[in-house]
N, C-alpha and C positions, 0 to 999 in steps of 0.2 A: 685342514689347511685352506688357505684362501684361493678362490677360483676366479673371482671377478673383482677387479680393482676399479674404483672411480678416481679419476685424476682431474680435479678442478684446476684451472689455470687462469691467472690474470695477466700472463705475459711477462711477469717480472723475472729478474734473475733468480730470485728465491723459488719461484714456481718452476723455472727451467731446471734448477738443481733437483727439486723434488721429482720432477718428471723423469729425469735420467736415472735416478736411484730407484724409483718405483717401477720403471720399465725393466730394470735389471732384476729387481725382486720378482716381478711377474714372469720373467724368462726362467728364473731359477725354480719357481713353483709351478710352472706350466699354467699360469693364469692368463686370462684375457683382460683387456682394459677398455674402459669407456672414458674418453676425455670430454670435459664440459667447460664451457665458458659462459658466464652469465653477464649479459649486457644490461647496465642500469637503464631504467625507464628514462625517457626524455622529459626533462623539466626545464622550465623557464624561471630563472632566478633574478629577474630585473623588472623594474617598473618603467623603464624607458625603452620603448620598442625599437628606437634607433640603435640601441646597443646590441640587438640580436644579430648574430652573424650566421647561425645555423638554423635551418628549418628542421622540422621533425624528419622529413625525408632525407635530408643530408646527413643528419645524425644517424639514422637507421642504416643508410648505405655505408657510411664510414665505419660504423661499429661492426657491421657484418664483415667488412674487409679485414678489420683488425682482429676479429674473432677467428676468422679463417687462418690468419697468420699465426696466431697463438696455438690453434689446434693443429696446424701443420707440424709444429714442433713435436707434438705427441705422436702424430701419424708417422713422421720420419723415424723417430726413435723406436717406435714399435715395429715398423717394417724392418729396420736394420737388425733388431733383436729377434725377429721372427715371432713376434707376439701379436695375436689377434687383437684388432682394435676397431672401435667405432668412435665417432665424435658427434657432439651436438652442441648447438648454441641455443640458449634460452634468454628471455628478457624478463627482468624482475628487479624490484628495488631492494630485495633482501636476498643476496646471493646464498647465504647459508641455508635458507629455506629451500631454494631451488636445488642446491647440492644434495641436501637430505632427501628431497622428493625424488630426484633422479636415482640416487642410490637405492631407494625403496622400489621404485618402478622398474628399474633394470635388474634388480636382484643382486646388486653388488654386495659383497660381504666384507669389503674393506675400502675405506676412503683414505687415500694417500694424498696429503697436501702440504703446502709450505706454511711456515709461520714467518712473518716478517720481523719478529722479535721486537716489536714496539713496546717500550716500557714507559713508566711514569705517566706524565700528563698526556702525552700524545697517544699512548696505548689506551688510556682511560677515555679520552675524547673521541678518538677515531674508532675505537673498538677493534675487534679482530674477528674476521669471518671464521678463521680457524677456531678461535675460542668459542664462538657461537655454535659451530658445528659440533665441537666436543661436548658442549653442554646440552644440546638439543637432540642428539641422535642416539639411537640404541645400537648403531653399527660400530664396528671397530674402526678406529681412526689412527693412522700412522702419520706422525707429524715430522717433517724435515725442517731443520733450522740451520 
């Protein structure tokens, strides 16, 4: 049975749904959880410097505040359910790679995450971090939709 679940979150309603269900699963199986949020790298996508509103420092500060908020959802749910929990925030341009690395480094035996259900052109163009995790990991993945 599973003993250590990794719960990636992007703060979306779909992630919150997955978190609630994964925490209940962890409670029933006496597993512990690790929550993770991956902050995208800071990039500048303009050629007109007067258009820049955020500095790298502002972006980092605001991203960490947002990550703490997202991870607090996991911490609260785990505490209410009596499930052991730790959380961490990482920075990277490819969240799926960070998620897989955390699962390996922390010895997680199940990755439980949301699928946003994008289909058609938007799914093709935007891609899916869940799909990338599914196709690049050897770990078990539980997808909530």
